Phi, psi and omega in degrees: 000309188256064181298133181272090194269001187269111183296327180294328178291319180297321177297317177298319182297320180295334182272357179293160185292158178297332178303318181287323186289326181247112187273124174291151181254015175287144178204160184285122182263341179270164180295148178288144171289167179300319179296317178295321181297318182291338186235015190299328181292346180262354186274177189238135184299315183290314184283317188253355184060027179231129188281061176275194186259013178057037180289315179301318179298321179297316179294318185289323189252338186243330190249359188305317185251017182251153177243130181264167177261143181298134179236133178265128178246117176281124178252100177274110189200208186268359185124154182228132176287096186286353179255005178298132185300336180264005179233336189309318183289346184252013180272133180294140175236129177279099185290348180271357183247134175270124188297133168056033175260004178070017181235151175270079189299321183268003176058035179265004178095000184229113186284130177059034179278068184289322181235032179115195184219150180245099182284353181264354180055231182268006179278162181215301181274148182214162172278169170284155177301326176305316181291319179297325178292314181295328183295337180286346177104160182293117179261008175078006183268163175294329179298320179296318179297318178296319180296318180297319179294317180294323178298313180298321179296314180297318181296318182288340175291328189258317189306319181299340181278347186299315181298320179295313183292324176300317180297316180293318180297317179296318180295317179299318179297317180299317180294316181297320179293322179291316182279346182059041173202151184278328181251127181218163185249174175298323177299318177301318180298315181297334182273355177289121181229118180199147177272354179292129186299314183300318179292317178300314180297317180297320178299314180298317181297313183288326176295320178296317179294318178297324179295329180278329190250342177098192187297332181269035188298327181289321176295320178298320180296317179300317180293318178297314180299311181299318181300309184291310183294319179296320178298312185282321184278331186236294191302320184250011183269108183293342181267356183271130178245094181283345184276342186307318181294341182287316175088008180256181173253103184293352178267001183238105182291342180276347178276089190255347186271081179207169182089189178206184184264012183272089183280347177211139176217137179297337181285346182256106182288343184287352180289354178303318184297309182294324179293322178294315178301313180298321180295321178303321180284315199227004178299151187301140178267139172055036180255007175082002178231144174058211178263189179243139175281161179285319186248151179253308181277070187217147174237131180268124175259103182285129176228111184272114181212005184242107183276184172278080189150198181275139177290157175269139178303321181300313181298318181293316179299315180289328178294319176299314181295322178299313181300314180298311185293340184251018167103004178291138175255346176222142176234131174254131178234096179261071180203172178174162181201170185267343181234142182214087186294335180236047181301333179298327178297319180290319177300317179299321179292321177298317179295324177296316177298319178300318181294338181256013175063045179246131180268136180245124177251127184234141174290140183281342178109158190243032183259003181059036185240163178273106185279005169286338182237344180241150183284148169204098184268149005282144176243156177252028180214148178259345185230009181070005182235317186249131179286141175274336181218165179241026182238019183241134177239122177262134191238126172265172187245140171243166172245184188273001178269104184280104182173200185295342179260021184294329176284127180303137185296338179273345190288135169293160180213170180171120183305326183255347192230004169239118189283311185214171174238154181206162180305129182215010179245130180047063177261132188260123182199179185296145168221161182303158181085027179058034187241174178223143180213162170275133170224163180215159182145167171295344173299333178270329178293320182300309179293335172300318179288322177300324177296319177295318177299321179295322176300313181298313183288337178286314185269343179226067186294347179282348180279141182276165182302316181292329176290319178298319178301312182294323176299312181301318182286319185282328190269000185292173178278117180282150176237127190249030178226172181281146180229162177265130181228155170078167183292341180264003177070033178295144177250130179206159176301141179303329179298343180256006178275341181201179184295310185274334185066033185221159172260135182301137182227111184296319181299308179298321181297317181291326176295318179293321179298322178300313180297313182293322179299318179296317180295321180297320180292334180281337184297135178293139179276131182276000000 
């Protein structure tokens, strides 16, 4: 599908060092230190024995005396905390718009979009696309039958946990009310003494749960509760209409005047995902707080279009166009779903981005499946073989264990439909509330690659989007052994897990970009 047709790239690849061509198999066998864990995606396999993207090496050896050009990266996600102290300086500002005057000063169709746009308006929770499809009624197709079967499977995965989570939530409430505080420890639990049966029972339940989950048991409980309740109350609830607060017609791509300019709100807990993604790309480097971003000369354009549930094709298509029209040269999309009723709208937006020289980086998905045979939208192909555009990079996730388990067990893979792999396990970055956390998923691998793309476009702005894509794919770190992939534990050569068979490497990419940039400048202008 993704034939690497650029002869100049192949020439550059041939000129890379022997170090890149022949991969050492040394790797770190001991546990990572906290410092290494927070920065592992920036480290170097040869120097640190950790399969990062060699970002530190690139800064130390290639970029030290160079000055880059500012690059705007559109982050299509759940929202971004634009006031986070480690992100605030890197947030895009629409200089053509006067803040809060209630006018569309730049005539781009979006009023007061000073720091991006929120296509979800006041909505937050949503159903899965699968549910929206079934809600339209039986159309007699095989797809409907498959969807109904998948719905039942998804429901049965979650419903049995409801009784357990209800029990835990009630016990937790009883303990919090007794202790008169929301956060408590195992020691607090052990000190609870009462002859009251309900309190005694609640103590036993929470101690058992803490024993299973560890010191962070209350945080684990909150995540468990949210997962089960959100699935049952919103994602899989056929009677829930999450779109109503938006007020548009999601079946009409021409109905564009909806949403607002509130790209972040403290009332929306779902902005954690988008803030983390933005931080991976652009959080401050070497400032003594949190983690380090991949790129420095970068501005994050927040575009809220991903709810707590499946995104709408219309929102994604319009979000891509918004990013393109407002100056983004790279777009990161850390989202995905199994059904896409209006995929043509997204394809048209991808083609529009291609025509405007904008690179799109997409997460490959977290279902541990082979996307050469199973769907994972958005896709840049209609037949799983031929690309519709040449400006899209699909990214799978690796972890820091260099060996047969290097591919994250949740990561999708596909010889023809996953382009590259990048760090996506326990990645440390910004979250709302001036905080930092580890998160994982191909959602984290994608912005790591977007950050590398931003470095290339910053220091070599004469290179086109399709050239940057080929550099990222060709210059990566090759792996020449078999790895375990997917939910079934299939074993295959790493070269067969994706198109390039490589892990993104910032150092190698910038060296190749340097060579190609020089060659491009020598070419006669027609």
